[in-house]
All heavy atoms as an XYZ file, in Angstrom:
885
protein
N      -5.885    -30.372     18.704
C      -5.226    -29.186     18.184
C      -4.438    -29.533     16.927
O      -3.950    -30.637     16.810
C      -4.273    -28.619     19.271
C      -4.992    -27.856     20.329
S      -3.851    -27.035     21.400
C      -4.065    -27.941     22.895
N      -4.382    -28.549     16.072
C      -3.611    -28.716     14.825
C      -2.168    -28.392     15.096
O      -1.854    -27.517     15.913
C      -4.156    -27.785     13.757
C      -5.598    -27.953     13.321
C      -6.077    -26.780     12.531
C      -5.799    -29.262     12.632
N      -1.290    -29.000     14.379
C       0.117    -28.731     14.571
C       0.829    -28.770     13.189
O       0.996    -29.813     12.593
C       0.802    -29.753     15.527
C       2.146    -29.303     15.955
O       2.494    -28.127     15.880
N       2.928    -30.243     16.432
N       1.189    -27.592     12.710
C       1.948    -27.433     11.466
C       1.319    -28.139     10.262
O       1.976    -28.938      9.597
C       3.389    -27.903     11.669
C       4.127    -27.028     12.632
O       3.600    -26.119     13.235
N       5.422    -27.257     12.778
N       0.075    -27.810      9.950
C      -0.600    -28.305      8.771
C      -0.183    -27.386      7.621
O      -0.555    -26.212      7.643
C      -2.112    -28.331      8.963
C      -2.814    -28.726      7.688
C      -2.500    -29.194     10.108
N       0.555    -27.925      6.683
C       1.054    -27.137      5.587
C      -0.076    -26.737      4.639
O      -0.821    -27.548      4.197
C       2.127    -27.900      4.854
C       3.093    -27.061      4.119
C       4.254    -27.873      3.639
C       5.330    -26.996      3.082
N       6.452    -27.726      2.587
N      -0.154    -25.385      4.433
C      -1.212    -24.865      3.513
C      -0.580    -24.511      2.168
O      -1.131    -24.803      1.079
C      -1.870    -23.614      4.088
C      -2.486    -23.920      5.485
C      -2.858    -23.017      3.188
C      -3.573    -24.974      5.427
N       0.573    -23.875      2.148
C       1.346    -23.610      0.926
C       2.796    -23.935      1.317
O       3.104    -24.341      2.414
C       1.220    -22.159      0.457
O       1.905    -21.327      1.449
C      -0.193    -21.744      0.307
N       3.699    -23.734      0.366
C       5.114    -24.044      0.629
C       5.684    -23.111      1.757
O       6.591    -23.507      2.443
C       5.930    -23.799     -0.650
N       5.126    -21.915      1.927
C       5.636    -20.971      2.855
C       4.739    -20.709      4.086
O       5.120    -19.919      4.968
C       5.871    -19.635      2.198
C       6.955    -19.744      1.116
O       8.031    -20.298      1.385
N       6.712    -19.298     -0.094
N       3.565    -21.271      4.109
C       2.644    -21.034      5.228
C       2.044    -22.353      5.730
O       1.714    -23.273      4.978
C       1.510    -20.066      4.826
C       2.068    -18.683      4.544
C       2.461    -18.301      3.267
C       2.211    -17.756      5.587
C       2.998    -17.034      3.057
C       2.734    -16.505      5.331
C       3.134    -16.157      4.053
O       3.646    -14.943      3.855
N       1.832    -22.348      7.108
C       1.225    -23.510      7.708
C       0.287    -23.049      8.747
O       0.302    -21.892      9.188
C       2.312    -24.405      8.277
N      -0.553    -23.966      9.209
C      -1.597    -23.652     10.244
C      -1.313    -24.515     11.483
O      -1.019    -25.692     11.364
C      -2.945    -24.022      9.635
C      -4.159    -24.118     10.583
C      -4.496    -22.758     11.166
C      -5.347    -24.697      9.845
N      -1.471    -23.878     12.615
C      -1.493    -24.639     13.846
C      -2.527    -23.980     14.741
O      -3.054    -22.872     14.385
C      -0.170    -24.794     14.500
C       0.348    -23.633     15.302
C       1.695    -24.002     15.994
C       2.042    -22.993     17.085
N       3.278    -23.390     17.745
N      -2.922    -24.611     15.815
C      -3.884    -24.008     16.733
C      -3.517    -24.344     18.136
O      -2.741    -25.217     18.429
C      -5.279    -24.568     16.362
O      -5.352    -25.937     16.691
N      -4.076    -23.510     19.038
C      -4.063    -23.790     20.444
C      -5.491    -23.832     20.920
O      -6.411    -23.956     20.104
C      -3.168    -22.758     21.181
C      -3.675    -21.313     21.062
O      -4.864    -21.112     20.695
O      -2.869    -20.381     21.308
N      -5.755    -23.719     22.192
C      -7.103    -23.770     22.700
C      -8.024    -22.684     22.234
O      -9.233    -22.809     22.239
C      -7.086    -23.861     24.242
N      -7.454    -21.562     21.777
C      -8.256    -20.382     21.473
C      -8.038    -19.811     20.083
O      -8.849    -19.003     19.649
C      -7.977    -19.253     22.501
C      -8.141    -19.704     23.897
N      -9.363    -19.887     24.488
C      -7.218    -19.980     24.858
C      -9.183    -20.253     25.733
N      -7.878    -20.327     25.980
N      -6.946    -20.176     19.376
C      -6.617    -19.491     18.147
C      -6.134    -20.418     17.072
O      -5.580    -21.463     17.312
C      -5.438    -18.533     18.405
C      -5.776    -17.478     19.386
O      -6.596    -16.616     19.145
N      -5.066    -17.460     20.512
N      -6.356    -19.976     15.823
C      -5.647    -20.493     14.687
C      -4.397    -19.628     14.572
O      -4.450    -18.410     14.770
C      -6.441    -20.313     13.362
C      -7.648    -21.213     13.243
C      -8.930    -20.705     13.267
C      -7.453    -22.604     13.112
C     -10.040    -21.543     13.154
C      -8.547    -23.440     13.005
C      -9.846    -22.916     13.035
N      -3.268    -20.270     14.334
C      -1.984    -19.549     14.282
C      -1.338    -19.693     12.933
O      -1.218    -20.850     12.403
C      -1.040    -20.034     15.360
C      -1.719    -19.920     16.777
C       0.327    -19.333     15.363
C      -1.046    -20.716     17.848
N      -0.979    -18.607     12.252
C      -0.327    -18.603     10.954
C       1.145    -18.760     11.222
O       1.767    -18.025     11.949
C      -0.610    -17.271     10.205
C       0.091    -17.368      8.830
C      -2.103    -17.016     10.052
N       1.697    -19.790     10.555
C       3.178    -20.002     10.623
C       3.765    -19.651      9.225
O       3.174    -20.021      8.240
C       3.497    -21.467     10.943
C       2.985    -21.984     12.223
C       3.171    -23.484     12.337
C       3.605    -21.267     13.400
N       4.872    -18.881      9.218
C       5.493    -18.517      8.013
C       6.909    -19.177      8.011
O       7.633    -19.112      8.977
C       5.662    -17.019      7.866
C       6.250    -16.588      6.562
C       6.385    -15.106      6.388
O       6.463    -14.395      7.428
N       6.408    -14.625      5.205
N       7.233    -19.779      6.859
C       8.555    -20.435      6.704
C       9.607    -19.385      6.453
O       9.418    -18.454      5.618
C       8.539    -21.439      5.531
C       9.850    -22.198      5.361
C       9.651    -23.180      4.298
N       9.615    -22.568      2.965
C      10.630    -22.691      2.096
N      11.710    -23.384      2.354
N      10.531    -22.084      0.931
N      10.695    -19.428      7.164
C      11.850    -18.554      6.926
C      13.086    -19.420      6.814
O      13.238    -20.418      7.459
C      12.078    -17.640      8.147
C      10.822    -16.850      8.575
C      10.955    -15.415      8.169
C       9.656    -14.685      8.482
N       9.792    -13.436      9.042
N      13.962    -18.992      5.868
C      15.255    -19.659      5.721
C      16.241    -18.819      6.419
O      16.388    -17.611      6.139
C      15.575    -19.859      4.229
C      14.643    -20.798      3.475
C      15.017    -20.882      1.989
C      14.694    -22.165      4.108
N      17.015    -19.411      7.301
C      17.971    -18.681      8.102
C      19.373    -19.122      7.675
O      19.704    -20.285      7.548
C      17.774    -19.040      9.610
C      18.834    -18.322     10.470
C      16.375    -18.674     10.051
N      20.222    -18.109      7.431
C      21.581    -18.339      7.064
C      22.462    -18.276      8.299
O      22.683    -17.182      8.860
C      22.029    -17.299      6.036
C      23.424    -17.540      5.506
O      24.140    -18.472      6.025
O      23.854    -16.823      4.564
N      22.984    -19.417      8.807
C      23.796    -19.426     10.037
C      25.040    -18.588      9.890
O      25.588    -18.110     10.928
C      24.117    -20.902     10.234
C      23.187    -21.669      9.359
C      22.780    -20.781      8.278
N      25.543    -18.348      8.659
C      26.765    -17.568      8.549
C      26.528    -16.062      8.835
O      27.459    -15.350      9.006
C      27.346    -17.683      7.108
O      26.378    -17.158      6.186
C      27.604    -19.144      6.766
N      25.251    -15.658      8.865
C      24.965    -14.259      9.192
C      24.619    -14.008     10.638
O      24.296    -12.861     11.019
C      23.842    -13.783      8.258
C      24.266    -13.798      6.825
C      23.295    -13.125      5.905
C      23.890    -13.188      4.506
N      23.047    -12.768      3.517
N      24.725    -15.040     11.467
C      24.437    -14.905     12.867
C      25.573    -14.130     13.556
O      26.762    -14.246     13.155
C      24.315    -16.274     13.518
N      25.228    -13.337     14.561
C      26.295    -12.608     15.278
C      27.244    -13.674     15.921
O      26.808    -14.674     16.446
C      25.545    -11.874     16.384
C      24.096    -11.909     15.997
C      23.933    -13.038     15.084
N      28.488    -13.402     15.821
C      29.473    -14.287     16.409
C      29.847    -15.479     15.556
O      30.655    -16.285     16.029
N      29.278    -15.594     14.406
C      29.643    -16.743     13.531
C      31.071    -16.567     13.072
O      31.486    -15.526     12.634
C      28.726    -16.843     12.313
C      29.212    -17.893     11.335
C      28.944    -19.217     11.553
C      29.905    -17.510     10.207
C      29.410    -20.194     10.661
C      30.351    -18.480      9.274
C      30.096    -19.810      9.546
O      30.560    -20.755      8.658
N      31.841    -17.651     13.200
C      33.226    -17.620     12.694
C      33.399    -18.801     11.748
O      33.132    -19.905     12.086
C      34.179    -17.771     13.892
C      34.143    -16.532     14.851
C      35.315    -16.625     15.731
C      35.256    -15.539     16.889
N      34.877    -14.275     16.619
N      33.785    -18.488     10.573
C      33.951    -19.507      9.551
C      35.180    -20.358      9.925
O      36.193    -19.867     10.390
C      34.185    -18.896      8.199
N      35.061    -21.684      9.667
C      36.158    -22.592      9.919
C      36.882    -22.712      8.559
O      36.258    -23.083      7.557
C      35.619    -23.952     10.360
C      36.770    -24.911     10.538
C      34.837    -23.812     11.653
N      38.150    -22.399      8.553
C      38.920    -22.387      7.374
C      38.922    -23.796      6.721
O      39.180    -24.805      7.385
C      40.378    -21.951      7.648
C      41.084    -21.513      6.398
C      42.449    -20.882      6.779
O      42.481    -19.984      7.616
O      43.422    -21.270      6.137
N      38.592    -23.862      5.440
C      38.618    -25.101      4.701
C      37.355    -25.945      4.855
O      37.199    -26.952      4.204
N      36.449    -25.496      5.683
C      35.211    -26.248      5.878
C      34.064    -25.616      5.004
O      34.084    -24.441      4.738
C      34.788    -26.234      7.333
N      33.150    -26.454      4.659
C      31.950    -26.021      3.920
C      31.142    -25.063      4.851
O      30.968    -25.361      6.024
C      31.084    -27.176      3.504
C      31.653    -28.014      2.419
C      31.474    -27.413      1.049
O      30.419    -26.806      0.797
O      32.368    -27.538      0.225
N      30.574    -24.025      4.325
C      29.682    -23.208      5.165
C      28.412    -24.031      5.545
O      27.996    -24.892      4.754
C      29.327    -22.014      4.274
C      29.621    -22.371      2.919
C      30.701    -23.466      2.992
N      27.818    -23.777      6.712
C      26.660    -24.537      7.056
C      25.485    -24.249      6.123
O      25.372    -23.168      5.546
C      26.335    -24.073      8.484
C      27.070    -22.768      8.674
C      28.218    -22.810      7.685
N      24.595    -25.233      5.982
C      23.440    -25.097      5.107
C      22.431    -24.158      5.713
O      22.408    -23.935      6.934
C      22.813    -26.488      4.887
N      21.612    -23.608      4.880
C      20.479    -22.793      5.389
C      19.583    -23.673      6.246
O      19.382    -24.834      5.993
C      19.656    -22.208      4.213
C      20.376    -21.178      3.334
C      19.463    -20.777      2.175
C      20.848    -19.984      4.100
N      19.005    -23.072      7.288
C      18.078    -23.781      8.145
C      16.685    -23.236      7.978
O      16.500    -22.062      7.815
C      18.511    -23.632      9.594
C      19.872    -24.259      9.874
C      20.252    -24.141     11.311
C      21.591    -24.824     11.525
N      22.011    -24.805     12.904
N      15.708    -24.132      8.032
C      14.303    -23.763      7.905
C      13.763    -23.505      9.265
O      13.985    -24.317     10.227
C      13.571    -24.853      7.237
C      12.098    -24.558      6.965
C      11.452    -25.693      6.218
O      10.988    -26.646      6.880
O      11.324    -25.604      4.981
N      13.016    -22.416      9.436
C      12.405    -22.062     10.681
C      10.973    -21.635     10.389
O      10.662    -21.008      9.403
C      13.175    -20.916     11.325
C      12.680    -20.484     12.681
C      13.500    -19.350     13.242
N      13.084    -18.072     12.611
C      13.795    -16.996     12.520
N      15.033    -16.939     13.056
N      13.357    -15.902     12.035
N       9.991    -22.001     11.254
C       8.599    -21.622     11.111
C       8.269    -20.610     12.233
O       8.266    -20.990     13.369
C       7.674    -22.831     11.159
C       7.862    -23.657      9.935
C       8.768    -24.683      9.732
C       7.098    -23.590      8.698
N       8.635    -25.233      8.466
C       7.650    -24.552      7.808
C       6.080    -22.763      8.291
C       7.103    -24.805      6.541
C       5.554    -22.979      7.025
C       6.052    -23.972      6.169
N       7.976    -19.381     11.851
C       7.633    -18.323     12.839
C       6.149    -18.107     12.896
O       5.446    -18.092     11.869
C       8.308    -17.005     12.475
C       9.826    -17.072     12.551
O      10.361    -17.946     13.251
O      10.469    -16.159     11.951
N       5.629    -17.859     14.131
C       4.234    -17.477     14.259
C       4.097    -16.022     13.913
O       4.799    -15.190     14.435
C       3.808    -17.732     15.714
C       3.804    -19.143     16.127
C       3.407    -19.394     17.604
O       3.091    -18.391     18.295
O       3.425    -20.569     18.064
N       3.222    -15.721     12.953
C       3.140    -14.328     12.503
C       1.716    -13.726     12.649
O       1.580    -12.490     12.570
C       3.530    -14.194     11.022
C       2.642    -15.000     10.074
C       4.994    -14.565     10.850
C       2.761    -14.622      8.633
N       0.699    -14.542     12.883
C      -0.665    -13.985     13.064
C      -1.521    -14.974     13.887
O      -1.272    -16.161     13.805
C      -1.255    -13.672     11.746
N      -2.510    -14.439     14.515
C      -3.440    -15.253     15.307
C      -4.878    -14.865     14.927
O      -5.205    -13.680     14.781
C      -3.246    -14.999     16.829
C      -1.864    -15.316     17.258
C      -0.831    -14.373     17.139
C      -1.557    -16.578     17.821
C       0.464    -14.670     17.567
C      -0.258    -16.863     18.244
C       0.727    -15.953     18.079
O       1.984    -16.207     18.489
N      -5.704    -15.883     14.816
C      -7.156    -15.689     14.508
C      -7.981    -16.522     15.431
O      -7.567    -17.620     15.827
C      -7.446    -16.051     13.052
C      -6.777    -15.173     12.072
C      -5.541    -15.495     11.493
C      -7.356    -13.949     11.740
C      -4.941    -14.637     10.597
C      -6.695    -13.026     10.842
C      -5.511    -13.433     10.284
O      -4.881    -12.523      9.450
N      -9.161    -16.040     15.831
C      -9.948    -16.821     16.729
C     -10.363    -18.207     16.200
O     -10.499    -18.370     14.980
C     -11.208    -15.956     17.007
C     -11.267    -15.003     15.865
C      -9.860    -14.833     15.372
N     -10.555    -19.155     17.070
C     -10.880    -20.483     16.701
C     -12.371    -20.608     16.349
O     -13.153    -21.180     17.058
C     -10.530    -21.441     17.838
C     -10.251    -22.896     17.560
C      -9.184    -23.040     16.495
C      -9.858    -23.621     18.833
N     -12.718    -19.911     15.262
C     -14.113    -19.852     14.785
C     -14.080    -20.050     13.227
O     -13.021    -19.986     12.635
C     -14.758    -18.509     15.086
O     -14.064    -17.494     14.391
C     -14.800    -18.223     16.566
N     -15.267    -20.254     12.646
C     -15.337    -20.290     11.192
C     -14.807    -19.006     10.553
O     -14.057    -19.044      9.613
C     -16.750    -20.602     10.774
O     -17.183    -21.811     11.381
C     -16.886    -20.732      9.278
N     -15.178    -17.853     11.134
C     -14.730    -16.600     10.604
C     -13.193    -16.479     10.769
O     -12.540    -15.928      9.921
C     -15.407    -15.437     11.354
N     -12.679    -16.965     11.889
C     -11.219    -16.959     12.094
C     -10.482    -17.780     11.059
O      -9.435    -17.415     10.568
N     -11.038    -18.994     10.761
C     -10.410    -19.829      9.774
C     -10.496    -19.155      8.353
O      -9.502    -19.196      7.613
C     -11.082    -21.210      9.730
C     -10.518    -22.214      8.733
C      -9.071    -22.485      9.004
C     -11.311    -23.506      8.788
N     -11.610    -18.548      8.069
C     -11.735    -17.842      6.771
C     -10.689    -16.682      6.702
O     -10.029    -16.534      5.678
C     -13.138    -17.257      6.624
O     -14.066    -18.344      6.668
C     -13.306    -16.553      5.339
N     -10.568    -15.969      7.796
C      -9.580    -14.860      7.794
C      -8.156    -15.400      7.695
O      -7.300    -14.800      7.014
C      -9.726    -14.033      9.150
N      -7.847    -16.552      8.304
C      -6.566    -17.170      8.207
C      -6.297    -17.503      6.700
O      -5.140    -17.209      6.194
C      -6.496    -18.452      9.062
C      -5.377    -19.383      8.662
C      -4.129    -19.179      9.175
C      -5.585    -20.418      7.809
C      -3.049    -20.012      8.788
C      -4.544    -21.264      7.410
C      -3.293    -21.058      7.943
N      -7.223    -18.152      6.084
C      -7.015    -18.504      4.696
C      -6.812    -17.267      3.799
O      -5.927    -17.242      2.925
C      -8.165    -19.348      4.160
C      -8.106    -20.721      4.833
C      -8.150    -19.521      2.656
C      -9.284    -21.635      4.596
N      -7.577    -16.219      4.027
C      -7.409    -14.960      3.288
C      -6.080    -14.363      3.516
O      -5.414    -13.863      2.583
C      -8.511    -13.978      3.603
C      -9.723    -14.036      2.730
C      -9.418    -13.923      1.267
O      -8.909    -12.914      0.772
O      -9.722    -14.867      0.540
N      -5.604    -14.402      4.766
C      -4.306    -13.837      5.137
C      -3.201    -14.571      4.290
O      -2.364    -13.922      3.669
C      -4.042    -14.073      6.581
C      -2.719    -13.592      7.078
N      -2.589    -12.448      7.824
C      -1.484    -14.009      6.886
C      -1.290    -12.258      8.113
N      -0.581    -13.217      7.542
N      -3.241    -15.881      4.313
C      -2.237    -16.648      3.572
C      -2.348    -16.365      2.076
O      -1.332    -16.164      1.375
C      -2.386    -18.183      3.841
C      -1.518    -18.979      2.921
C      -2.007    -18.433      5.309
N      -3.566    -16.327      1.573
C      -3.794    -16.069      0.119
C      -3.232    -14.726     -0.299
O      -2.546    -14.615     -1.294
C      -5.294    -16.149     -0.152
C      -5.668    -16.065     -1.557
C      -7.197    -16.390     -1.691
N      -7.666    -15.996     -2.964
C      -8.320    -14.863     -3.251
N      -8.653    -14.020     -2.271
N      -8.721    -14.600     -4.414
N      -3.455    -13.683      0.510
C      -3.029    -12.339      0.185
C      -1.491    -12.291      0.244
O      -0.820    -11.734     -0.632
C      -3.614    -11.330      1.126
C      -5.125    -11.161      0.923
S      -5.571    -10.563     -0.674
C      -5.443     -8.838     -0.402
N      -0.898    -12.832      1.309
C       0.554    -12.796      1.519
C       1.296    -13.566      0.408
O       2.273    -13.092     -0.113
C       0.961    -13.349      2.861
C       0.406    -12.611      4.057
C       1.185    -11.455      4.618
N       2.567    -11.671      4.890
C       3.041    -11.608      6.166
N       2.329    -11.377      7.186
N       4.362    -11.768      6.341
N       0.745    -14.706      0.012
C       1.406    -15.506     -1.046
C       1.312    -14.765     -2.351
O       2.320    -14.695     -3.059
C       0.735    -16.909     -1.156
C       1.254    -17.914     -0.162
C       2.580    -18.453     -0.525
O       3.128    -18.257     -1.610
O       3.156    -19.152      0.376
N       0.109    -14.292     -2.705
C      -0.048    -13.690     -4.024
C       0.692    -12.346     -4.120
O       1.311    -12.090     -5.181
C      -1.556    -13.473     -4.299
N       0.655    -11.558     -3.097
C       1.301    -10.225     -3.204
C       2.796    -10.348     -2.938
O       3.535     -9.363     -3.240
C       0.673     -9.238     -2.205
O       0.779     -9.759     -0.885
C      -0.746     -8.956     -2.547
N       3.288    -11.502     -2.530
C       4.664    -11.663     -2.341
C       5.461    -12.027     -3.573
O       6.657    -12.157     -3.566
N       4.746    -12.246     -4.634
C       5.366    -12.587     -5.916
C       5.700    -11.372     -6.728
O       5.118    -10.318     -6.553
C       4.422    -13.502     -6.722
C       4.081    -14.782     -6.038
C       3.156    -15.601     -6.850
N       2.735    -16.787     -6.088
C       1.961    -17.732     -6.557
N       1.491    -17.635     -7.773
N       1.628    -18.711     -5.825
N       6.689    -11.541     -7.634
C       7.053    -10.429     -8.509
C       6.044    -10.411     -9.672
O       5.995    -11.305    -10.476
C       8.459    -10.615     -9.065
C       9.539    -10.437     -8.037
O       9.280     -9.627     -7.092
O      10.611    -11.084     -8.144
N       5.238     -9.363     -9.695
C       4.290     -9.193    -10.777
C       4.459     -7.822    -11.395
O       4.814     -6.854    -10.726
C       2.818     -9.383    -10.300
C       2.592    -10.792     -9.791
C       2.430     -8.381     -9.226
N       4.183     -7.713    -12.645
C       4.426     -6.460    -13.380
C       3.103     -5.713    -13.701
O       3.115     -4.558    -14.047
C       5.182     -6.700    -14.654
N       1.959     -6.432    -13.634
C       0.687     -5.790    -13.993
C      -0.457     -6.539    -13.290
O      -0.242     -7.572    -12.626
C       0.484     -5.774    -15.505
C       0.619     -7.164    -16.090
O      -0.028     -8.092    -15.680
N       1.423     -7.257    -17.149
N      -1.684     -6.004    -13.496
C      -2.821     -6.573    -12.854
C      -3.169     -8.001    -13.313
O      -3.643     -8.836    -12.560
C      -4.059     -5.691    -13.015
C      -4.041     -4.417    -12.198
C      -5.254     -3.524    -12.564
C      -4.048     -4.710    -10.713
N      -2.903     -8.276    -14.586
C      -3.149     -9.606    -15.088
C      -2.295    -10.653    -14.374
O      -2.757    -11.758    -14.015
C      -2.919     -9.652    -16.579
N      -1.013    -10.340    -14.160
C      -0.118    -11.235    -13.446
C      -0.541    -11.390    -11.954
O      -0.454    -12.467    -11.351
C       1.320    -10.714    -13.532
C       1.904    -10.904    -14.938
C       3.364    -10.368    -15.012
O       3.944    -10.004    -13.978
O       3.837    -10.344    -16.139
N      -0.990    -10.259    -11.388
C      -1.481    -10.330     -9.999
C      -2.732    -11.238     -9.883
O      -2.842    -12.047     -8.992
C      -1.805     -8.966     -9.450
C      -2.300     -8.846     -8.003
C      -1.250     -9.408     -7.024
C      -2.693     -7.434     -7.621
N      -3.640    -11.092    -10.837
C      -4.808    -11.974    -10.894
C      -4.403    -13.391    -11.028
O      -4.974    -14.326    -10.381
N      -3.426    -13.700    -11.876
C      -2.958    -15.046    -12.067
C      -2.317    -15.586    -10.771
O      -2.539    -16.751    -10.403
C      -1.917    -15.137    -13.208
N      -1.584    -14.740    -10.050
C      -1.002    -15.103     -8.805
C      -2.081    -15.515     -7.762
O      -1.944    -16.471     -7.028
C      -0.122    -14.030     -8.210
N      -3.171    -14.697     -7.732
C      -4.278    -15.022     -6.822
C      -4.944    -16.351     -7.191
O      -5.238    -17.159     -6.283
C      -5.333    -13.899     -6.827
C      -5.011    -12.790     -5.864
C      -4.712    -11.535     -6.334
C      -4.954    -12.996     -4.485
C      -4.379    -10.488     -5.482
C      -4.679    -11.989     -3.587
C      -4.365    -10.705     -4.079
N      -5.160    -16.579     -8.478
C      -5.780    -17.797     -8.908
C      -4.848    -19.050     -8.545
O      -5.360    -20.059     -8.069
C      -6.062    -17.796    -10.413
C      -7.318    -16.917    -10.763
C      -7.669    -17.062    -12.204
N      -6.680    -16.557    -13.128
C      -6.487    -15.293    -13.419
N      -7.219    -14.334    -12.878
N      -5.544    -14.906    -14.281
N      -3.581    -18.911     -8.779
C      -2.672    -20.048     -8.485
C      -2.661    -20.280     -6.967
O      -2.669    -21.419     -6.584
C      -1.231    -19.676     -8.953
C      -1.089    -19.695    -10.499
C       0.212    -19.104    -10.947
O       1.117    -18.847    -10.091
O       0.327    -18.776    -12.124
N      -2.554    -19.222     -6.186
C      -2.526    -19.396     -4.731
C      -3.802    -20.012     -4.245
O      -3.782    -20.927     -3.386
C      -2.296    -18.052     -4.062
O      -1.034    -17.543     -4.485
C      -2.234    -18.226     -2.540
N      -4.927    -19.565     -4.758
C      -6.231    -20.103     -4.368
C      -6.327    -21.593     -4.682
O      -6.765    -22.431     -3.889
C      -7.378    -19.338     -5.086
O      -7.271    -17.974     -4.707
C      -8.750    -19.891     -4.692
N      -5.875    -21.960     -5.902
C      -5.874    -23.357     -6.268
C      -4.996    -24.250     -5.365
O      -5.333    -25.331     -5.015
C      -5.426    -23.527     -7.762
N      -3.817    -23.659     -4.987
C      -2.932    -24.388     -4.097
C      -3.565    -24.646     -2.711
O      -3.450    -25.714     -2.159
C      -1.623    -23.551     -3.948
C      -0.526    -24.258     -3.210
C       0.754    -23.407     -3.116
O       0.850    -22.306     -3.726
O       1.650    -23.853     -2.401
N      -4.249    -23.613     -2.223
C      -4.889    -23.723     -0.886
C      -6.030    -24.718     -0.964
O      -6.219    -25.597     -0.090
C      -5.363    -22.324     -0.403
C      -4.132    -21.466     -0.045
C      -6.266    -22.504      0.866
C      -4.469    -20.025      0.234
N      -6.835    -24.655     -2.047
C      -7.930    -25.618     -2.195
C      -7.375    -27.043     -2.266
O      -7.962    -27.957     -1.631
C      -8.775    -25.252     -3.460
C      -9.601    -23.989     -3.168
C      -9.729    -26.423     -3.828
C     -10.281    -23.437     -4.406
N      -6.327    -27.247     -3.009
C      -5.744    -28.564     -3.088
C      -5.265    -29.093     -1.719
O      -5.443    -30.213     -1.371
C      -4.579    -28.576     -4.095
N      -4.671    -28.189     -0.935
C      -4.154    -28.543      0.395
C      -5.358    -28.914      1.314
O      -5.277    -29.903      2.063
C      -3.379    -27.415      1.005
N      -6.417    -28.154      1.242
C      -7.596    -28.472      2.116
C      -8.223    -29.754      1.632
O      -8.531    -30.658      2.453
C      -8.598    -27.297      2.028
C      -9.924    -27.677      2.735
C      -7.989    -26.078      2.721
N      -8.421    -29.944      0.349
C      -9.067    -31.185     -0.164
C      -8.244    -32.389      0.114
O      -8.802    -33.494      0.377
C      -9.302    -31.045     -1.670
C     -10.548    -30.251     -2.009
O     -11.409    -30.109     -1.131
N     -10.560    -29.709     -3.178
N      -6.908    -32.261      0.217
C      -6.069    -33.409      0.514
C      -6.280    -33.914      1.929
O      -6.051    -35.079      2.192
C      -4.615    -32.997      0.314
N      -6.743    -32.998      2.792
C      -6.987    -33.351      4.180
C      -8.397    -33.854      4.462
O      -8.664    -34.379      5.551
C      -6.699    -32.138      5.104
S      -5.014    -31.603      5.031
N      -9.298    -33.667      3.496
C     -10.687    -34.084      3.707
C     -10.918    -35.525      3.334
O     -10.225    -36.081      2.514
C     -11.637    -33.163      2.901
C     -11.636    -31.680      3.275
C     -12.502    -30.907      2.274
C     -12.135    -31.478      4.685
N     -11.980    -36.126      3.918
C     -12.323    -37.484      3.507
C     -12.927    -37.389      2.067
O     -13.428    -36.349      1.685
C     -13.318    -38.076      4.518
O     -14.469    -37.264      4.563
N     -12.984    -38.513      1.359
C     -13.409    -38.464      0.004
C     -14.811    -37.967     -0.249
O     -15.120    -37.393     -1.312
C     -13.353    -39.952     -0.444
C     -12.430    -40.579      0.520
C     -12.535    -39.811      1.774
N     -15.724    -38.023      0.717
C     -17.077    -37.554      0.460
C     -17.227    -36.033      0.667
O     -18.284    -35.496      0.396
C     -18.113    -38.280      1.331
C     -17.913    -38.210      2.857
C     -16.971    -39.290      3.422
O     -16.444    -40.114      2.642
O     -16.815    -39.328      4.607
N     -16.185    -35.348      1.107
C     -16.233    -33.906      1.266
C     -15.137    -33.274      0.358
O     -14.064    -33.845      0.195
C     -15.944    -33.513      2.707
C     -17.026    -33.940      3.668
C     -16.794    -35.015      4.440
C     -18.199    -33.225      3.738
C     -17.814    -35.424      5.361
C     -19.189    -33.673      4.650
C     -18.983    -34.759      5.428
N     -15.423    -32.054     -0.164
C     -14.389    -31.322     -0.896
C     -14.771    -29.876     -0.928
O     -15.897    -29.497     -0.746
C     -14.231    -31.875     -2.286
O     -15.373    -31.598     -3.084
N     -13.781    -29.038     -1.199
C     -14.002    -27.628     -1.357
C     -14.037    -27.356     -2.859
O     -13.170    -27.811     -3.598
C     -12.843    -26.824     -0.738
C     -12.994    -25.348     -1.008
C     -12.739    -27.097      0.769
N     -15.037    -26.583     -3.277
C     -15.172    -26.279     -4.681
C     -15.030    -24.752     -4.807
O     -15.769    -23.993     -4.089
C     -16.572    -26.754     -5.195
C     -16.721    -26.384     -6.660
C     -16.717    -28.269     -5.032
N     -14.252    -24.302     -5.753
C     -14.112    -22.898     -6.026
C     -15.343    -22.427     -6.797
O     -15.656    -23.062     -7.819
C     -12.823    -22.643     -6.784
C     -12.559    -21.194     -7.043
C     -11.268    -21.081     -7.807
C     -11.198    -19.744     -8.494
N     -10.109    -19.613     -9.426
N     -16.003    -21.421     -6.320
C     -17.184    -20.928     -7.032
C     -16.905    -19.682     -7.805
O     -15.928    -19.009     -7.629
C     -18.322    -20.614     -6.057
O     -17.885    -19.655     -5.098
C     -18.793    -21.876     -5.398
């Protein structure tokens, strides 16, 4: 089983016996938690990183493809863009980042090539 394989800075992959699971990185501010009481004179606590399960895809080739498309769409559309050219650039950058992450995990005789 896969466990927290980072695909981009904000998304990772894990699996169980039946699914690919999309993990999304969230930064949590402990000072905004209910019941938080600041200690006078002390530094506020640092932000904490949390990985939430946000989607499930079947453990198939089609499921893995859907997982990659999910991450690609969420990453690209989550950026601030003002026009279609910038959106296209965001998709290209995200695609290149995912290809690099996949290729980093493959043995030297295999690689993913963008067509």
